[in-house]
ZABA-218437 format. One record per residue (C-alpha): x, y, z. Coordinates in steps of 0.25 Angstrom, whole numbers, padded with zeros to 4 digits, always signed. Example, Ala and Ser with C-alpha at 12.3 -4.5 7.8 and 13.67 -1.06 7.14 Angstrom:
+0049-0018+0031/+0055-0004+0029/
END
This chain:
+0326+0585+0137/+0318+0577+0128/+0309+0584+0118/+0294+0581+0119/+0294+0581+0104/+0293+0566+0099/+0301+0570+0086/+0313+0572+0095/+0313+0558+0099/+0312+0554+0084/+0325+0560+0081/+0339+0553+0082/+0345+0556+0095/+0360+0560+0097/+0370+0553+0105/+0376+0539+0105/+0367+0530+0095/+0366+0515+0095/+0360+0506+0085/+0348+0499+0093/+0344+0485+0091/+0333+0479+0099/+0336+0465+0102/+0323+0456+0102/+0327+0441+0103/+0336+0438+0091/+0331+0449+0083/+0332+0464+0083/+0327+0477+0078/+0334+0490+0076/+0328+0504+0078/+0334+0507+0064/+0342+0519+0068/+0352+0524+0078/+0346+0527+0092/+0351+0531+0105/+0342+0522+0113/+0344+0528+0127/+0342+0542+0122/+0330+0540+0114/+0324+0531+0124/+0326+0542+0135/+0320+0552+0127/+0307+0544+0127/+0308+0542+0142/+0309+0557+0144/+0297+0559+0136/+0290+0549+0145/+0295+0556+0158/+0290+0569+0153/+0276+0563+0151/+0276+0558+0165/+0279+0571+0171/+0267+0577+0164/+0258+0568+0172/+0253+0555+0167/+0239+0555+0173/+0232+0561+0161/+0240+0551+0152/+0236+0539+0161/+0222+0544+0161/+0222+0544+0145/+0228+0531+0145/+0219+0525+0155/+0231+0520+0163/+0235+0519+0177/+0250+0516+0174/+0258+0505+0182/+0272+0502+0181/+0280+0490+0185/+0295+0491+0189/+0297+0478+0181/+0292+0483+0167/+0290+0468+0164/+0279+0468+0174/+0272+0479+0167/+0273+0472+0154/+0267+0460+0160/+0256+0468+0167/+0252+0474+0154/+0252+0461+0147/+0244+0454+0157/+0233+0465+0159/+0232+0468+0144/+0231+0453+0141/+0220+0452+0152/+0211+0457+0141/+0211+0444+0135/+0203+0438+0147/+0191+0446+0142/+0192+0441+0128/+0194+0427+0133/+0182+0427+0143/+0173+0433+0132/+0177+0422+0122/+0175+0410+0131/+0163+0414+0140/+0153+0415+0129/+0155+0400+0127/+0150+0397+0141/+0140+0409+0141/+0133+0403+0128/+0126+0393+0135/+0118+0402+0145/+0118+0414+0135/+0112+0406+0124/+0100+0402+0133/+0098+0415+0139/+0098+0423+0126/+0093+0412+0117/+0104+0413+0107/+0103+0405+0094/+0116+0398+0089/+0118+0410+0079/+0116+0420+0091/+0126+0412+0099/+0136+0413+0089/+0135+0428+0088/+0137+0429+0103/+0150+0422+0102/+0155+0428+0089/+0151+0443+0092/+0162+0444+0102/+0173+0441+0091/+0166+0449+0081/+0166+0461+0091/+0181+0458+0093/+0183+0461+0078/+0176+0475+0080/+0185+0477+0092/+0197+0473+0084/+0194+0484+0074/+0192+0494+0085/+0205+0490+0092/+0213+0498+0081/+0207+0512+0083/+0206+0510+0098/+0220+0505+0099/+0227+0515+0090/+0219+0528+0095/+0217+0525+0110/+0228+0515+0113/+0230+0500+0115/+0226+0500+0130/+0214+0509+0128/+0209+0499+0117/+0210+0488+0127/+0202+0497+0137/+0191+0498+0127/+0190+0483+0125/+0189+0481+0140/+0177+0491+0140/+0170+0484+0129/+0172+0470+0136/+0165+0476+0148/+0153+0482+0140/+0152+0469+0132/+0152+0460+0144/+0141+0468+0151/+0132+0467+0138/+0134+0452+0136/+0131+0449+0151/+0118+0457+0150/+0114+0453+0137/+0099+0449+0136/+0099+0446+0121/+0108+0441+0110/+0109+0455+0104/+0115+0461+0117/+0124+0449+0118/+0129+0451+0104/+0132+0466+0108/+0140+0462+0120/+0148+0451+0113/+0152+0461+0102/+0156+0472+0112/+0165+0461+0119/+0171+0458+0106/+0174+0472+0103/+0182+0472+0117/+0189+0459+0113/+0193+0464+0099/+0199+0477+0105/+0206+0469+0116/+0212+0459+0106/+0218+0468+0097/+0223+0478+0108/+0229+0468+0118/+0240+0462+0110/+0244+0475+0103/+0245+0482+0117/+0254+0471+0123/+0263+0469+0111/+0265+0484+0111/+0269+0485+0126/+0277+0473+0130/+0291+0468+0126/+0293+0460+0114/+0298+0448+0122/+0285+0448+0130/+0275+0452+0119/+0271+0438+0114/+0269+0433+0129/+0261+0445+0133/+0252+0446+0121/+0249+0431+0123/+0244+0434+0137/+0232+0440+0130/+0228+0427+0124/+0231+0420+0138/+0220+0429+0144/+0211+0427+0133/+0212+0412+0135/+0211+0414+0150/+0199+0422+0148/+0193+0411+0140/+0195+0401+0151/+0189+0412+0161/+0177+0413+0152/+0174+0398+0152/+0176+0398+0167/+0167+0410+0169/+0157+0403+0160/+0158+0390+0168/+0156+0398+0181/+0143+0405+0177/+0138+0393+0169/+0128+0388+0179/+0123+0402+0183/+0110+0408+0178/+0114+0418+0168/+0128+0414+0169/+0131+0418+0155/+0129+0433+0159/+0140+0432+0170/+0149+0425+0160/+0148+0436+0149/+0149+0447+0160/+0162+0441+0166/+0170+0450+0156/+0167+0462+0164/+0177+0457+0175/+0188+0456+0165/+0186+0468+0157/+0186+0476+0170/+0200+0470+0174/+0205+0473+0160/+0200+0488+0160/+0207+0490+0174/+0220+0483+0170/+0221+0491+0157/+0222+0504+0165/+0235+0500+0171/+0241+0498+0157/+0249+0508+0148/+0247+0510+0133/+0256+0503+0123/+0269+0511+0122/+0269+0507+0107/+0255+0513+0105/+0260+0526+0113/+0272+0527+0104/+0265+0525+0091/+0255+0537+0096/+0267+0546+0099/+0266+0545+0114/+0281+0542+0117/+0281+0547+0131/+0269+0538+0135/+0276+0526+0127/+0289+0527+0134/+0282+0528+0148/+0274+0515+0145/+0286+0508+0139/+0293+0511+0152/+0283+0504+0159/+0284+0492+0150/+0299+0490+0148/+0312+0492+0156/+0317+0504+0149/+0331+0503+0154/+0332+0491+0145/+0339+0495+0132/+0330+0486+0123/+0317+0492+0129/+0322+0506+0125/+0325+0501+0111/+0311+0494+0110/+0305+0508+0114/+0312+0515+0103/+0308+0505+0093/+0294+0506+0098/+0295+0522+0096/+0301+0520+0082/+0291+0510+0077/+0279+0519+0083/+0285+0531+0076/+0287+0525+0063/+0272+0519+0063/+0267+0532+0068/+0273+0540+0056/+0269+0530+0046/+0254+0530+0051/+0254+0546+0051/+0256+0545+0036/+0245+0535+0035/+0230+0535+0035/+0222+0524+0044/+0219+0517+0031/+0233+0517+0027/+0237+0510+0040/+0226+0499+0037/+0232+0498+0024/+0246+0496+0029/+0242+0483+0036/+0240+0477+0022/+0249+0485+0013/+0262+0485+0022/+0268+0472+0021/+0273+0471+0035/+0259+0474+0041/+0252+0465+0031/+0261+0453+0035/+0258+0456+0050/+0243+0457+0047/+0242+0445+0039/+0250+0436+0049/+0243+0441+0061/+0229+0439+0055/+0233+0425+0051/+0237+0422+0065/+0225+0428+0071/+0216+0420+0061/+0223+0407+0065/+0220+0410+0080/+0205+0412+0077/+0201+0403+0065/+0206+0391+0072/+0193+0392+0080/+0197+0397+0094/+0185+0406+0096/+0175+0397+0091/+0180+0386+0101/+0180+0396+0113/+0166+0402+0110/+0160+0388+0108/+0169+0380+0118/+0157+0377+0127/+0149+0373+0115/+0160+0364+0110/+0162+0357+0123/+0147+0354+0124/+0147+0348+0110/+0158+0339+0114/+0150+0333+0125/+0150+0342+0137/+0138+0348+0144/+0135+0362+0143/+0140+0366+0157/+0153+0357+0155/+0155+0363+0142/+0157+0376+0148/+0167+0371+0159/+0174+0363+0148/+0177+0375+0140/+0187+0379+0151/+0196+0368+0145/+0197+0375+0132/+0198+0388+0138/+0209+0384+0148/+0217+0377+0137/+0217+0390+0129/+0221+0398+0141/+0233+0388+0144/+0237+0389+0130/+0240+0404+0131/+0250+0402+0142/+0262+0396+0134/+0260+0408+0124/+0262+0418+0136/+0274+0411+0141/+0281+0406+0128/+0276+0413+0115/+0288+0423+0116/+0298+0412+0118/+0294+0403+0107/+0288+0413+0097/+0276+0416+0089/+0279+0405+0078/+0280+0394+0088/+0268+0399+0096/+0260+0398+0083/+0262+0383+0082/+0252+0382+0093/+0242+0382+0081/+0246+0367+0079/+0242+0363+0093/+0228+0370+0093/+0226+0364+0079/+0228+0350+0085/+0218+0353+0096/+0207+0357+0085/+0209+0344+0079/+0206+0337+0092/+0194+0345+0095/+0188+0342+0081/+0192+0327+0083/+0185+0327+0097/+0172+0331+0090/+0173+0319+0081/+0172+0309+0092/+0158+0305+0096/+0154+0309+0109/+0144+0298+0111/+0154+0287+0109/+0168+0293+0114/+0165+0306+0122/+0178+0305+0130/+0187+0305+0118/+0179+0316+0111/+0180+0325+0123/+0195+0321+0125/+0199+0324+0111/+0191+0337+0111/+0196+0343+0124/+0210+0339+0120/+0209+0346+0107/+0202+0358+0114/+0213+0359+0124/+0224+0359+0113/+0217+0368+0104/+0214+0379+0115/+0228+0377+0122/+0236+0379+0109/+0227+0389+0104/+0229+0397+0117/+0244+0397+0114/+0242+0401+0099/+0231+0412+0101/+0242+0420+0108/+0248+0422+0095/+0235+0429+0089/+0237+0440+0099/+0253+0441+0099/+0255+0441+0084/+0246+0453+0080/+0250+0461+0092/+0265+0461+0087/+0264+0460+0072/+0259+0473+0068/+0267+0486+0067/+0264+0497+0077/+0255+0505+0068/+0247+0493+0063/+0247+0485+0076/+0233+0490+0080/+0227+0488+0066/+0234+0475+0064/+0228+0470+0078/+0214+0475+0074/+0215+0466+0061/+0220+0454+0068/+0210+0455+0080/+0199+0457+0070/+0203+0445+0063/+0204+0437+0076/+0190+0441+0080/+0184+0440+0066/+0189+0425+0066/+0184+0423+0080/+0170+0428+0076/+0170+0420+0063/+0174+0406+0070/+0165+0409+0082/+0153+0414+0074/+0154+0402+0064/+0158+0391+0074/+0144+0385+0075/+0142+0385+0060/+0156+0380+0057/+0155+0368+0067/+0141+0365+0061/+0147+0365+0047/+0160+0359+0050/+0158+0351+0063/+0167+0354+0075/+0177+0344+0070/+0178+0351+0056/+0178+0365+0062/+0189+0362+0072/+0198+0353+0064/+0195+0358+0049/+0193+0373+0051/+0200+0377+0063/+0211+0367+0062/+0213+0369+0047/+0215+0384+0049/+0225+0381+0060/+0232+0371+0051/+0234+0382+0040/+0239+0392+0051/+0250+0383+0055/+0257+0384+0042/+0255+0399+0041/+0262+0400+0055/+0273+0391+0050/+0277+0400+0038/+0272+0414+0041/+0272+0417+0056/+0284+0426+0060/+0291+0425+0073/+0289+0438+0082/+0294+0433+0095/+0302+0443+0103/+0301+0454+0093/+0297+0468+0095/+0285+0474+0088/+0295+0482+0079/+0303+0469+0076/+0290+0462+0072/+0288+0473+0061/+0301+0468+0054/+0296+0454+0054/+0283+0458+0046/+0292+0466+0036/+0296+0452+0031/+0287+0446+0020/+0279+0434+0024/+0287+0425+0015/+0300+0428+0022/+0294+0425+0035/+0289+0412+0030/+0303+0409+0024/+0309+0412+0038/+0299+0403+0045/+0302+0392+0035/+0317+0393+0037/+0315+0393+0053/+0306+0381+0052/+0316+0373+0043/+0327+0376+0054/+0318+0372+0065/+0314+0359+0058/+0328+0357+0054/+0333+0357+0069/+0326+0344+0072/
END
């Protein structure tokens, strides 16, 4: 019989022992002590079985879940990845649809340029607040329930925006939508990273950016669909209701993260969820679960001796955490300070300035949105094959696109309109396409870089920076393009930041492809200068092969 006391499972087991090594690509991580894998894993399985015999209805009710299981566990992994990432559609639709809604909304609500900027920028500002809320929600109620809260906020925000009769009501609706975006953005990546196998983590977390980009295309399409209808902007802004309903229903079929459950001492629930996501007859899956338990137990014991303030301080005082935080904040900042949100929110306006009519500008926005969406597809298929460092080089492609966009604005429309439109659209397509591929990194890297005890907190800070920069570039877009011109803004400011980011990635970006979350802990134990030296040696070998 298996003792129900968790402490029994923490003791060394008797019987034949073996040194466990979990192979992941070319590297491995050891459990650190002798373990009888089969015996220890079966102990956890028995705990799970005992929980099932006690009845699962109350458990499922508490977890807001109607469990489903696939015979092929990979299908469950894909189902979880796709439905969770579907949340990105809401974020994408709300980012792009405001571009088309501006035209009718500005007239109906008689918005000034400053009020117009606030309507666009209050959503990312609200997302900063949502990112801050994400940590207490995610840690106290679970990753999945945090996403449920975000879906509810989306629904409330969409109703308020669609019914707004003045700018103040619109501000409130956009801010509430932002709260949903911030909670979702921080929760989705962590949830997927904690649930899926390491060799599928990059692809499935990238799926979130795919759905964001698809939502942006959908937002432009919805805007074009309702553009000619009286009061069409209200239908545009209210369309989020459909997608938030689908998200809320889909989440009810998904389990809680097994790592979150293990961290909260719910081993029986953790093994039952894990069994739905892995082929537990496979030896490496058993070892991965035991590593998960060991890591969760170590973090829990550490946090039990610390206050909440100490946990915050650990992000900065412990070298491993500080390196992960600095690295992920830099990468997130590169994804936002290169102008993507400003371009998305004002794409219809930019199209009009390059020579398109108001109606055609809305339709032509689909070109940029479509390129962004198509750019995410290679990330889903190939990021885990080529690795994070190679994927980071998409930054070069979208920098070149920014240069062409800036050059397009320099060509006089009255004397050479075809050339101006051709260069501008070519640059826009390149910028959006390469950025779509690159943006997937901004969700994958923070989700996998932090230790289990600091993961929610780390994601909160990264998400806060992401949306804070989005608010900054969006709110100041009109002022910056007036002061710097479109060309100076796209080439000088956005392009300049991308240029500096290229060299940071070359020297300081570690490779985390194919590694378990526990193995990634070891990478960030290395000083940054050691990572830079390794990257320099690898670059020399690579260049010397030609």
